[in-house]
C-alpha positions in Angstrom: 42.1 5.1 -15.6 41.1 1.9 -13.7 38.0 1.9 -11.5 36.9 -0.1 -8.5 33.5 -0.3 -7.1 34.3 2.6 -4.8 35.6 4.9 -7.6 38.8 5.4 -9.6 41.9 3.5 -8.5 44.7 6.0 -7.5 48.4 5.2 -7.9 49.7 5.2 -4.3 52.9 7.1 -5.4 50.7 9.8 -7.0 48.5 10.0 -4.0 51.5 10.4 -1.7 53.0 13.1 -3.9 49.6 15.0 -4.0 49.4 14.7 -0.2 52.9 16.2 0.2 52.1 19.0 -2.2 48.9 19.9 -0.4 50.8 19.9 3.0 53.4 22.2 1.5 50.9 24.7 0.2 49.2 24.8 3.6 52.5 26.1 5.0 52.9 28.8 2.4 51.9 32.4 3.2 48.8 33.7 1.3 48.4 37.4 0.5 45.4 39.2 1.8 44.3 40.0 -1.7 44.4 36.4 -2.7 42.4 35.5 0.4 39.8 38.1 -0.5 39.5 36.8 -4.1 39.2 33.2 -2.8 36.4 34.3 -0.4 34.6 36.2 -3.2 34.9 33.1 -5.5 33.6 30.8 -2.7 30.6 33.2 -2.2 29.9 33.4 -6.0 30.0 29.6 -6.3 27.7 29.1 -3.3 25.2 31.7 -4.8 25.3 29.8 -8.1 24.6 26.5 -6.4 21.6 28.0 -4.5 20.2 29.5 -7.8 20.7 26.1 -9.5 18.8 24.3 -6.7 16.0 27.0 -6.8 15.6 26.4 -10.5 15.4 22.6 -10.0 13.0 23.1 -7.1 15.3 21.4 -4.6 15.3 22.3 -0.9 18.4 24.1 0.4 
């Protein structure tokens, strides 16, 4: 993958396709169970980040 000073260079066609896919998924209905699982995952990841920062002695 090519890189520029600001990061990897992204193929404009790929970027457009990804943008369209993300827009489509935002319009799709999401089940309450999937929303609950996503929230639990978000909370678990946030807790893990806080524990990692605490181990490293970094402020929150």
